C-alpha positions as a LaTeX table, in Angstrom:
\begin{tabular}{lrrr}
\hline
Residue & $x$ (\AA) & $y$ (\AA) & $z$ (\AA) \\
\hline
Met1 & 138.53 & 65.49 & 80.06 \\
Asn2 & 140.37 & 68.48 & 78.73 \\
Gly3 & 138.72 & 70.48 & 75.96 \\
Thr4 & 139.18 & 73.83 & 74.31 \\
Asn5 & 136.53 & 76.31 & 73.26 \\
Arg6 & 136.57 & 77.62 & 69.72 \\
Thr7 & 134.24 & 79.08 & 67.16 \\
Asn8 & 132.22 & 76.77 & 64.97 \\
Pro9 & 134.67 & 74.76 & 62.86 \\
Ala10 & 133.87 & 74.49 & 59.19 \\
Pro11 & 133.38 & 72.30 & 57.38 \\
Ala12 & 132.12 & 69.92 & 60.02 \\
Arg13 & 129.61 & 67.10 & 59.63 \\
Trp14 & 127.55 & 67.39 & 62.80 \\
Arg15 & 125.54 & 64.47 & 64.15 \\
Lys16 & 123.62 & 63.66 & 67.29 \\
Ser17 & 122.92 & 60.46 & 69.15 \\
Ser18 & 120.22 & 58.15 & 67.86 \\
His19 & 118.99 & 58.15 & 71.49 \\
Ser20 & 118.15 & 61.87 & 71.27 \\
Gly21 & 114.53 & 62.88 & 71.23 \\
Asp22 & 112.79 & 65.42 & 69.01 \\
Glu23 & 112.71 & 68.19 & 71.63 \\
Gly24 & 116.09 & 69.56 & 70.47 \\
Ala25 & 117.92 & 69.38 & 73.81 \\
Cys26 & 120.85 & 67.44 & 72.41 \\
Val27 & 124.59 & 67.47 & 72.16 \\
Glu28 & 126.01 & 67.18 & 68.66 \\
Met29 & 129.48 & 65.96 & 67.72 \\
Ala30 & 131.61 & 66.30 & 64.62 \\
Pro31 & 134.80 & 64.41 & 63.89 \\
Leu32 & 137.64 & 66.72 & 62.86 \\
Thr33 & 141.19 & 65.99 & 61.80 \\
Gly34 & 142.86 & 64.95 & 65.05 \\
Ala35 & 139.98 & 66.09 & 67.27 \\
Val36 & 136.27 & 65.81 & 68.05 \\
Ala37 & 134.05 & 68.90 & 68.25 \\
Val38 & 130.99 & 69.07 & 70.53 \\
Arg39 & 128.21 & 71.68 & 70.59 \\
Asp40 & 124.69 & 72.32 & 71.88 \\
Ser41 & 122.10 & 71.47 & 69.20 \\
Lys42 & 119.90 & 74.37 & 70.39 \\
Asp43 & 122.69 & 76.85 & 69.58 \\
Pro44 & 124.51 & 75.65 & 66.44 \\
Ala45 & 126.21 & 79.03 & 65.98 \\
Gly46 & 127.35 & 79.07 & 69.62 \\
Pro47 & 130.57 & 77.90 & 71.23 \\
Val48 & 132.16 & 74.58 & 70.35 \\
Leu49 & 134.27 & 72.42 & 72.65 \\
Val50 & 137.08 & 70.51 & 70.96 \\
Phe51 & 138.59 & 67.40 & 72.51 \\
Pro52 & 141.43 & 65.08 & 71.52 \\
Pro53 & 140.14 & 61.73 & 70.20 \\
His54 & 141.34 & 59.79 & 73.28 \\
Ala55 & 139.28 & 62.03 & 75.59 \\
Trp56 & 136.15 & 61.59 & 73.45 \\
Ala57 & 136.67 & 57.82 & 73.38 \\
Ala58 & 136.98 & 57.72 & 77.19 \\
Phe59 & 133.82 & 59.83 & 77.56 \\
Thr60 & 131.72 & 57.68 & 75.22 \\
Ala61 & 133.04 & 54.44 & 76.75 \\
Ala62 & 132.11 & 55.47 & 80.30 \\
Pro63 & 129.03 & 53.75 & 81.72 \\
Pro64 & 125.99 & 56.04 & 81.98 \\
Arg65 & 125.00 & 57.34 & 85.42 \\
Gly66 & 121.54 & 57.94 & 86.72 \\
\hline
\end{tabular}
């Protein structure tokens, strides 16, 4: 997967997986125009990785390991 790092895109509608617990150690995603942004839920003002939609689709379609 090839992503780029950028500052927090605005406006973005961030969401996290329904499988995430309440402890806050989650990854959040936000759909953008022509991209998908990903960030650490513990650091919402921190860095954001931005991926093309095909890379995000491949990542979410991959079977879980472990």
